[in-house]
C-alpha atoms as one frame of an Amber mdcrd trajectory, in Angstrom:
protein
   0.655  32.302 -31.199   0.363  30.231 -28.144   3.861  28.438 -26.986   3.915
  24.742 -26.303   4.898  23.942 -23.152   5.234  20.298 -23.394   7.590  17.908
 -25.389  10.796  19.103 -23.711  11.825  16.062 -23.101  14.897  16.224 -25.419
  16.353  19.509 -24.038  15.306  18.960 -20.267  16.881  16.008 -18.273  14.862
  13.869 -16.109  15.263  15.203 -12.571  14.036  13.425  -9.380  13.339  15.515
  -6.126  16.430  15.564  -3.925  16.901  12.840  -1.573  18.209  13.539   2.172
  21.396  12.391   2.782  21.617   8.991   3.880  23.375   9.786   7.178  21.027
  12.131   8.314  17.732  10.605   7.021  18.235   7.043   8.668  18.458   9.016
  12.160  14.315   9.753  11.554  11.171   8.645  10.359  10.311  11.830   7.902
   9.967  11.327   4.266  13.135  11.253   2.335  12.329  12.818  -0.624  12.311
  16.870  -0.517   9.399  18.688  -2.543   9.741  20.118  -6.034   9.634  23.561
  -5.899   6.888  24.992  -8.712   9.346  25.882 -11.086  11.009  22.212 -11.179
   7.665  20.899 -11.462   6.477  22.790 -14.112   9.711  22.032 -16.030   9.561
  17.935 -15.245   5.811  17.721 -16.399   7.019  19.775 -19.621   8.799  16.226
 -20.476   5.491  14.694 -21.295   5.346  13.968 -25.089   1.351  14.055 -25.006
   1.658  10.922 -26.687  -1.770   9.884 -28.641  -1.736   6.231 -26.588  -0.835
   7.155 -22.996   0.685   3.910 -21.809   1.296   5.819 -18.305  -2.372   5.866
 -18.279  -3.186   2.576 -19.710  -0.957   0.841 -17.037  -2.299   2.927 -14.018
  -5.044   0.600 -12.232  -7.199   3.924 -11.716  -6.582   5.138 -15.327  -5.469
   8.325 -13.996  -5.701  11.131 -16.830  -1.963  11.759 -16.146  -1.131  13.638
 -19.734  -3.545  16.166 -18.988  -2.730  16.896 -15.432   0.895  17.289 -16.500
   0.137  19.345 -18.938  -1.832  22.096 -16.828   1.049  21.659 -14.544   3.565
  22.739 -17.028   1.117  25.655 -17.787   0.885  26.715 -14.079  -3.038  25.539
 -13.799  -2.419  23.781 -10.591  -5.775  23.813  -9.118  -7.107  22.426 -12.635
  -4.616  19.992 -12.429  -5.578  18.827  -8.798  -9.208  18.494  -9.860  -8.324
  16.032 -12.847  -5.948  14.359 -10.500  -8.631  13.654  -7.988 -11.415  12.659
 -10.437 -10.053   9.306 -10.790  -8.115   9.050  -7.456  -8.982   9.403  -4.055
  -5.766   9.348  -2.411  -3.553  11.052  -4.946  -0.923  12.443  -2.604  -0.645
   8.926  -1.014  -0.381   6.860  -4.620   2.576   9.956  -5.240   4.379   8.677
  -2.230   3.795   5.201  -2.311   2.969   3.630  -5.569   5.864   1.544  -7.150
   5.997   3.830 -10.168   8.756   2.329 -11.823   6.639  -0.773 -12.610   3.450
   1.214 -13.435   2.840   4.492 -14.992   6.238   5.582 -15.148   7.998   2.333
 -16.012   5.660   2.426 -19.424   6.298   5.978 -20.323   6.812   6.385 -24.120
  10.302   8.551 -23.854  11.593   6.037 -21.214  11.436   3.539 -23.696  13.019
   5.757 -26.466  16.117   6.288 -24.111  15.285   9.684 -22.807  14.081   9.058
 -18.963  10.962   8.947 -18.060   8.493  11.859 -16.832   8.623  12.013 -12.735
   4.944  11.423 -12.552   5.000  10.347  -8.891   6.894  13.233  -7.694   4.302
  15.795  -9.941   1.782  13.840  -8.906   2.473  14.351  -4.921   3.396  18.003
  -5.565   0.174  18.847  -6.839  -1.865  17.411  -3.948   0.351  18.657  -1.419
  -0.266  22.316  -3.225  -4.120  21.530  -3.141  -3.815  20.979   0.612  -1.639
  24.124   1.234  -3.964  26.051  -0.807  -7.387  24.836   0.735  -8.823  23.452
  -2.757  -9.317  20.063  -1.098 -12.715  20.394   0.447 -14.868  17.265   2.265
 -17.793  15.917   0.066 -20.767  18.220  -0.012 -23.574  15.733  -1.464 -26.281
  17.568  -3.480 -28.970  15.419  -1.505 -28.795  13.110   1.446 -30.313   9.318
   0.782 -31.681   7.162   3.547 -29.710   4.364   2.685 -27.011   3.355   4.583
 -23.451   1.233   3.991 -21.509  -0.859   6.502 -17.999  -1.005   5.082 -15.739
  -3.352   7.320 -12.270  -2.217   7.274 -10.621   1.428   7.113  -8.205   0.238
   4.681  -7.271   2.240   1.226 -10.388  -0.033  -0.406 -12.660   0.692   2.377
 -12.033   4.328   2.440 -12.249   4.959  -1.292 -15.535   3.053  -1.794 -16.955
   5.348   1.274 -15.766   8.320  -0.265 -17.509   7.560  -3.368 -20.674   6.701
  -1.839 -20.809   9.565   0.539 -20.454  11.520  -2.801 -23.977  10.174  -3.614
 -25.404  11.056  -0.164 -25.547   7.456   1.147 -25.098   7.142   4.872 -21.392
   5.445   5.298 -20.011   3.818   8.567 -17.093   2.218   8.478 -15.886  -0.282
  10.885 -12.571  -1.184  11.863 -10.167  -3.149  14.669  -7.856  -0.454  15.362
  -8.055   2.722  17.096  -7.164   4.738  13.855  -8.451   4.364  10.215  -6.428
   3.721   7.337  -5.230   0.261   7.727  -1.779  -0.698   6.405  -1.609   3.063
   5.214  -1.334   4.055   9.123   0.220   1.087  10.887   1.943  -1.004   7.974
   3.919   1.678   5.667   6.433   3.202   7.495   6.465   7.191   8.065   9.640
   7.821   5.674   7.660   6.795   2.917   4.177   8.240   4.141   4.298  10.480
   6.847   1.437   9.495   9.199  -0.510  13.181   9.305  -1.088  13.060   5.619
  -3.157   9.746   6.104  -4.978  11.190   9.277  -5.945  14.125   7.294  -7.676
  12.372   4.735  -9.149  10.457   7.706 -10.687  13.703   9.027 -11.863  15.076
   5.608 -13.958  11.788   5.287 -15.537  12.611   8.838 -15.951  16.115   7.926
 -17.628  14.740   4.981 -20.195  12.594   7.000 -18.348   9.488   7.455 -18.855
   7.780  10.692 -16.027   5.718  11.989 -17.099   2.776  14.304 -13.147   2.180
  15.300 -11.914  -0.263  17.978 -14.675  -2.760  16.891 -14.057  -6.508  15.978
 -16.548  -8.114  13.669 -17.935 -11.239  15.146 -17.085 -10.522  18.551 -17.875
  -6.462  19.179 -20.885  -6.914  16.615 -21.832 -10.036  14.615 -21.870 -10.259
  10.640 -25.525 -11.100  11.017 -26.086  -7.771  12.732 -24.460  -5.570  10.409
 -26.511  -6.951   7.679 -29.660  -6.261   9.497 -28.618  -2.830  10.295 -27.174
  -1.289   7.095 -28.745  -2.039   3.574 -25.491  -2.805   1.693 -22.080  -4.296
   2.758 -18.606  -3.886   1.648 -16.066  -6.135   3.102 -12.534  -4.598   2.602
 -10.495  -6.320   5.532  -7.349  -6.837   3.836  -4.962  -9.693   4.384  -3.577
  -9.910   7.791  -2.490 -13.407   8.477   1.165 -13.492   8.316   2.717 -16.531
   6.232   4.886 -18.366   8.530   8.608 -20.409   8.254   8.868 -23.905   9.490
  12.244 -25.758  10.008  14.320 -26.321  13.154  14.344 -23.337  15.899  11.719
 -21.688  13.885   9.880 -21.077  17.326  12.584 -19.662  18.852  12.503 -16.251
  20.511  13.513 -13.341  18.484  11.686 -14.546  15.573   8.897 -11.799  14.633
   6.352 -11.294  12.186   7.006  -8.083   9.760   3.181  -6.396  10.294   3.773
  -6.701  14.383   7.323  -4.773  13.852   6.338  -2.224  11.574   2.879  -1.585
  13.515   4.942  -1.221  16.772   7.200   1.087  15.307   4.557   3.086  13.561
   2.652   3.281  17.084   5.830   4.490  18.579   6.136   7.080  16.223   2.853
   8.561  16.459   3.137   8.691  20.374   1.509   5.468  21.783   3.493   3.603
  24.532   4.539   0.532  23.202   5.456  -2.259  25.504   7.098  -4.689  23.054
   9.533  -1.615  22.059  10.383  -1.320  25.618  11.022  -4.692  26.561  13.368
  -5.297  23.043  10.839  -7.768  22.010  10.193  -5.244  18.877  12.925  -3.257
  18.958  16.457  -4.038  16.306  18.588  -1.481  18.919  22.047  -2.917  19.168
  21.030  -6.323  17.081  22.067  -8.051  14.357  19.126  -8.228  12.081  18.124
 -10.702   9.447  14.898  -9.912   7.231  13.332 -12.679   5.215  11.688 -11.791
   1.979  11.881  -9.485  -1.258   8.938  -7.178  -1.545   7.929  -3.894  -0.128
   7.184  -5.085   3.493  10.662  -6.424   3.738  12.112  -3.066   2.474   9.787
  -1.335   5.217  11.330  -3.819   7.738  15.048  -3.317   6.903  15.170   0.641
   6.828  13.172   0.554  10.013  15.842  -1.992  11.848  18.190   0.752  10.347
  16.903   3.704  12.227  15.990   1.691  15.362  19.996   1.498  15.733  20.333
  -2.391  14.517  24.251  -3.142  14.117  23.647  -5.022  11.101  21.061  -5.555
   8.731  20.877  -8.020   5.828  17.919  -9.066   3.803  17.460 -13.158   2.468
  15.802 -13.195  -0.648  15.848 -16.620  -2.848  16.043 -15.081  -6.066  18.235
 -12.635  -7.873  17.966  -8.486  -7.686  16.456  -8.668 -11.151  13.502 -10.824
  -9.884  12.725  -9.908  -6.616   8.956  -8.694  -6.090   9.870  -5.236  -4.345
  10.347  -1.710  -5.762  13.959  -1.229  -7.001  13.606   2.102  -5.959  12.961
   0.844  -2.508  15.868  -1.265  -2.859  18.063   1.270  -3.780  17.046   3.708
  -0.968  17.851   0.925   1.204  21.273   0.044   0.112  22.193   3.749   0.461
  21.126   3.647   4.129  23.409   0.706   5.066  21.215  -3.032   4.381  23.085
  -5.709   2.668  21.260  -7.718   0.221  22.082 -11.546   0.352  20.570 -12.772
  -3.007  19.794 -16.509  -3.915  19.327 -17.161   0.151  16.836 -19.182   1.925
  16.264 -20.085   5.135  16.432 -23.432   5.841  16.201 -23.303  10.007  17.110
 -21.209  12.978  20.089 -21.574  15.607  19.917 -21.067  19.280  18.630 -22.524
  22.385  15.096 -21.000  23.157  16.607 -17.631  21.554  17.723 -17.120  18.029
  21.257 -16.667  17.533  21.390 -17.645  13.683  19.462 -18.178  10.425  20.728
 -21.058   8.536  20.806 -20.433   5.319  20.524 -22.368   2.019  22.239 -21.272
  -0.924  20.217 -21.354  -4.288  20.587 -20.819  -7.905  17.847 -19.822 -10.538
  16.235 -23.226 -12.628  13.589 -23.550 -15.189  11.046 -20.869 -15.555   7.993
 -21.924 -13.537   4.041 -21.059 -14.531   4.329 -17.640 -14.125   7.493 -17.609
 -16.576   9.991 -16.411 -13.263  13.006 -18.915 -12.777  12.308 -20.959 -10.125
  14.960 -21.235  -7.278  16.600 -24.526  -6.482  18.835 -25.086  -3.368  22.448
 -26.040  -4.055  23.268 -28.826  -2.024  25.999 -28.466   0.410  26.290 -24.979
   0.095  24.377 -24.306   3.688  26.210 -21.407   6.124  24.994 -19.844   9.178
  24.116 -16.060   9.319  24.456 -14.877  13.139  21.160 -12.836  14.010  19.348
 -11.605  16.995  16.443 -11.081  15.610  14.716 -12.173  12.208  11.934 -10.442
  10.763   9.612 -12.761   8.500   8.328 -10.575   5.725   6.950 -13.603   3.628
   3.672 -12.173   2.357   0.171 -12.518   3.737  -2.834 -14.702   3.855  -6.379
 -13.842   4.419  -8.229 -14.836   7.631 -10.670 -17.232   7.885 -14.022 -14.938
   7.851 -16.577 -17.291   7.366 -15.593 -18.872  10.731 -14.675 -15.974  12.469
 -17.643 -14.294  11.477 -20.251 -17.516  11.890 -21.129 -16.919   8.111 -20.539
 -20.495   6.486 -22.751 -19.170   3.830 -19.679 -16.586   2.640 -18.367 -18.402
  -0.218 -14.314 -17.865  -0.275 -11.726 -19.391  -2.960  -9.128 -22.179  -2.346
  -6.690 -19.728  -1.394  -9.139 -18.181   1.507 -10.018 -14.993  -0.410 -13.596
 -13.871  -0.450 -14.848 -14.820  -3.608 -16.478 -12.048  -5.362 -17.184 -11.112
  -8.847 -14.674  -9.271 -10.680 -16.625  -6.675 -12.020 -19.359  -6.100  -9.793
 -17.492  -7.354  -6.509 -20.659  -9.250  -5.797 -20.113 -11.739  -3.157 -22.445
 -15.153  -2.707 -24.893 -13.237  -0.036 -27.023 -10.598  -1.215 -26.157  -6.953
  -0.573 -22.816  -7.911   0.717 -19.702  -6.920  -1.487 -15.839  -7.213  -1.414
 -13.061  -5.414  -2.354  -9.410  -5.012  -2.416  -6.885  -7.649  -1.004  -9.299
  -9.785   0.386 -10.613 -10.385  -2.939  -7.111 -10.259  -4.848  -4.849 -11.204
  -2.423  -1.949  -9.132  -0.615  -1.421  -6.451  -3.489  -0.869  -2.486  -4.137
  -2.681   0.203  -2.558  -3.807   1.619  -5.919  -5.355  -1.577  -6.611  -7.377
  -1.509  -3.689  -8.515   2.427  -4.338  -9.454   0.809  -7.820 -11.502  -1.646
  -6.130 -12.869   0.223  -3.678 -14.273   2.853  -6.460 -15.419   0.209  -8.522
 -17.503  -1.570  -5.470 -19.107   1.887  -4.691 -20.605   2.037  -8.319 -22.029
  -1.235  -8.033 -23.415  -0.609  -4.639 -25.253   2.463  -5.586 -26.669   0.418
  -8.752 -27.474  -2.370  -6.263 -29.224   0.640  -3.527 -30.900   2.146  -6.946
 -32.570  -0.974  -8.206 -34.042  -1.596  -4.418 -35.747   2.098  -4.893 -37.003
   1.419  -8.228 -38.539  -1.790  -6.892 -39.804  -0.342  -3.784 -41.436   2.310
  -5.757 -43.179  -0.138  -7.914
């Protein structure tokens, strides 16, 4: 009689992989979580209740078949678990590391609701795929037959790379264009190594190249090649540029030196850690060493900035957020990691201006309180009159989110329709834009969002592009 290896959540407690102690981990940019051993991964996977309606799967943007690969892991059938995991996810080892599981799959786990502690889904997902790489189970795409059609993808971030992967599986010729010198987008330059070590991203890029994807890097659309030329060159186009324009701050002193953009700061740090020469780090412009650092914002980008500043050797790091801890948009897990590493959070605080003559010396802070809920249901922050104070700072990092660039103007394509927010107007099901044969996916459509949503959009857009190419093929044959 077969022994049921699942439903162990009553007898086996939730157990995350061990974290390196803060005093050690804040000295480098290595990932902070240790790897599960095989026995521990199987034990934790066995806690899954295999419920009839898997809310973990429902709340995953990719609808990953989580219960099945947890069961296979518990049974020691790791290669099968990997195959099921990668059927729905182009980058499972990346999602296992950076997805906010506490807000998605794990946050909706049935046994979590019953008080037994969620299954450690993200850590098991990471373990499965890391094992697959170690064992040589991860192979480049080998389409059954090549097709003559070509697709140009603008943007080598998660949406563009996910679409490239899906299209190459069908034998389509794919070229990915990107302004940077390495593919990966924010995976490469925006997310620090302590959350996602860069060799993890580079090996995926290499795998795509081995599978036949062509990368045209250091290529700015509208400068090095026009959008019109790109459309003429390819049978279809996918826009997956992401959103890179930083939201700004106004107020007295906002032009002072020492007030920097989050993405500039993170990109400089990531470049240095990949071995690049970075003048802005050497000059101190984007280096927190020996400085009092204030980061403004409460999302995941802000968490990346505060934790990077700690590693650069800041004398103090404070994070200002206009709401309280319960209402911050970033991952609670990342907030806890930051607190452990010495970051001080100043809740219900918003910047009103900056002190300093030409160079920042402090942030003028307005104390806030939470008022009535706004249209989204969140309580709106209100200023407490007369409660202002100045927070000393030698460096201020603005992590207030991102907006889209003006693509119709940059690409001299006014007929490309955008929304009132500047995002590309695309059908949410087919990802078609206002231009024939041009599709859009990821943050450039939905606004700044999660990597897992960009992967989902890229994969869905690839399906629509295949339908478009197949329809053209039928018409041409008639």
